[in-house]
N, C-alpha and C positions, 0 to 999 in steps of 0.2 A: 503493500500500500504506500502510494506516494503522501507523505506527510505534509506536503506544503510548506517546506522549510527552506527550499531552495532559495538563495538571495537573500533571505532576510538575516537580521544580525541580533544577537544574544551577547549578554552580559553573564559571565560565569565567575562567582567569587570562591576562593579557596581551590584554584584549579591546578596546583601543582602536583596532586595526587589524590589517589582513592577516588570517590564518586565525583569530585570535581574535575578531574582529569578525565574521567571516563565519560562524563556527561558532555565536556568539549568535545572529545574525539567522536563521540556520537551526533553530535549537531554537524560537525564538519563531514562524516560521511553522509549526511543527508544535503550537504550542499550550503550549509548557513556560514554566515561569519560569524567569529568569536571573539569577544573582549575578554581574555583570561586574565586574572589577577591574582596574587599571592603575595604574602608578607616578604618572602624571599624570591626575589627576582632570578638570580642565578638558577635555583633550584627548579623554577617555574620554566626556565628557557630548556634546561636539560630536559625536563619532563616532556616537553612539547618537541623537540628534537628529533624524535622517532618518526614524527608525522610524515606524510608523503609531500614532497615540494609543492605540487599543487594546492594542497589543503594549507600549507603554512602561509601562502600567500593571502589567507582568507584569516589570518590570526594577528590581532593585536596583543601583545603580552607585556605586562608592566607590573612592576611593583606597586601594592596599594594597601595600605592597613584600614581595614573597612570599619574599624570605629574611629577613625580620622574622617570627620564631614568633608573638610576641604579637601583631602587627597582623594576621597570617593568621587568628589564633584569633578575634579580635575582630571581623573580617569576616565570619568563617563563622558565628558565635554570631547574630550581627544579621541573616544571610541566613536562616538557620534560623527565628529568630523571625518573620520577615516573612513567609515561605512556609509554615511549619509543616511543612517537611520539606527534606531533600536527598537526592536520588535518585542523582546522578553528580557527577563533578568531570572538568573537561578542564584537563590542567596544559600550558598553551602559551606560557607566558611564557620567552622566550629570546631570544638573539641569536648573531651569530657574530663572532669575534675574529680578524681576518684579521691574522697575524702568523706568522713562523718560530718555531720552538722557541727559538732562541737569542734572539730579539728579546721574547720573551715574560717578564715580570717574575715573580716569584714571588707578587706580589699578584695578577697578572692570571690566573697559574693558580688560585689561591683562590677569585678572583671567580667565573670559569668554573664550578668545581665548585659553589660556593655556589648559583649561578644554576640551574644544570642538576640537581642532585642535593637541596640542601636546601630548595630552594623547593617541590619536589615531596613532600618527606617533610612540610614543614609542613604543606602543604594535604591531604594526605591524611589525617595525624595529627588535624588540627582537624575534617575533615569525619566520619571514621570513625564514631564513635558515632551520628550522622544516617543515614549509609549503610547500617548494620547493622539499622536500623529498618526500612528499605525493602524491598519486596518484589522489586526488581529492581536492585540497587546495582551502579553500574559506573564505573571510572575509565579515562580515555584519556589517556596521556601522549603530547604531540606531539614528536617526536622528529625526527632526520634521516638520511637514507640514510648521510651521514659516520659515523653509529656503526659501520658494517660496511666503509665504504669511504673511509678518510681521505685527505686532500689534503693537501700540504706545508706551505701556509701558514695551515692551519688545526689545527695541531696541538693545541693546549689544548683548543678546541671538539671536535674529533674524539675526544678522549680522554674529555672530559666525556660527551659523547653516547653513546660505548660504554659506560660506566659506567651509564648512565641505562637504557640497553637491558638490559644484564644485572640491573640492580635491579627493572626492569619485571617480569622474569621471576621473580623471588625473590617480590616482593609478590603476584604473583599467585597462588602457592602459601600464602603465609602469611596472606592477608586473605580466603581463602574463607568466605563465599559472595560476596564483593566480586569483581566480574570485573574484571580489570587487563589491559588491551591497550596497544599502542605504534601510531602510526601516522608512518612515516617520510617526510620530505619531500624530494624534489629541490629544483630550481630553481623557486620561486613567484613569481610577477609580483606583487610587493610595492612599497611607497613606496621601498625601498633600491634596486632596480633602476632605477627612474624616475630617481631622483637619479644613479646611476652614468652613465645614459643621457645625461642633462643635462651632466655633467661631461665626458664624452667628446667632446661636440660634433662626431661625425663627419661631419655633414651628412646622413647616412642617417635616414630614418623609424624610429620606435620599433620596429616590425615587423620591418623589415630588421636593425636592430642586435641586438634580442633573438633573431631567428631564428639570426643569425651567433654568438652566444653557445651556443645550444643544440645548433647543428651542431659547435662545438669542444668542448663537454661531452659528446658522444656521445647525445644525448637521441633515443631512438628516434623519438618523436612530432614532433620538429622544431621545438618551441616551449616557452615557459616554461607553467608552470602556473598557475592561476586559484585564487584562495584559496577561491571556493565549491567547486570541485572537490576541493580537501581538506577542506573542512566536510562534504562528503557522508559519507565513510566514518567520520568522527568521529562524528557523528549516528547513523549506523547501528550503530556499536558500541556507543552508550549506549543503544540501544534494547533492551527487554525481548525482542523478536524475536532479538537475537544471544545469547540466554540461555546458549548451550553453547560459545560463544568466550571464551576467557580465555587468558592468556599468550602470545597471537599478536601478528604484526607484520605491518600491511599497509604495503607501499612505495607512495606515492604521488609518481612521479617520471618519467613519461612513458617509462619503458623505461631509466632511465639506470644503473639499476644493473648491475655488472659481477662479480657473485659470484653462485652458484648457491643 
């Protein structure tokens, strides 16, 4: 199916690895232009280097700290100048803070909300004038199943994720006709899990070790997800073919959710 993304332009934050990188690659395969940003420009460019030369011509890559509103504004203006348009935004920048509530400092609480909430607001505010000029504007906020299903050692991250889920629903009403949706992740096989496997040094293969994690977390499909498996629903929600979907949440967690 033609998703209707050819020639359109999309901003992807946190694009130097994992879901952000997979989403940028998926958009490029569909013929779209991609403005990719991350805090570490060298790492971002290394990550994008394997792209085919033809696709590389449709990429604008630059360092940008998404909690810095001025930096986001400058990045977005340059992306629009290069591509002549912005049709969508993927707010993907994020991380998890592993700590109990008692172990989490006030500074860390503020940092979590800065990253999960203000990064999204900064990016949408900067892109909104260009999105309103598009005939198929869309925003996808990459969130986590933690937003509805908090875990004990992820208190600050769970709370910030819940706030983002709520904010996304509000934005879907406030920003009409711009469509705003959420994709909520479970456990995805990214670099952090590989590093934890190396640290664990259990003697198991990575497949055995990660299957044990999946079983412990109650993942119905019995394995961690892949970044490209998350990229597909993100790209589908950006597509003009999803034109009647807004304010919705798609879980991509292999059946891990315990809520109705």
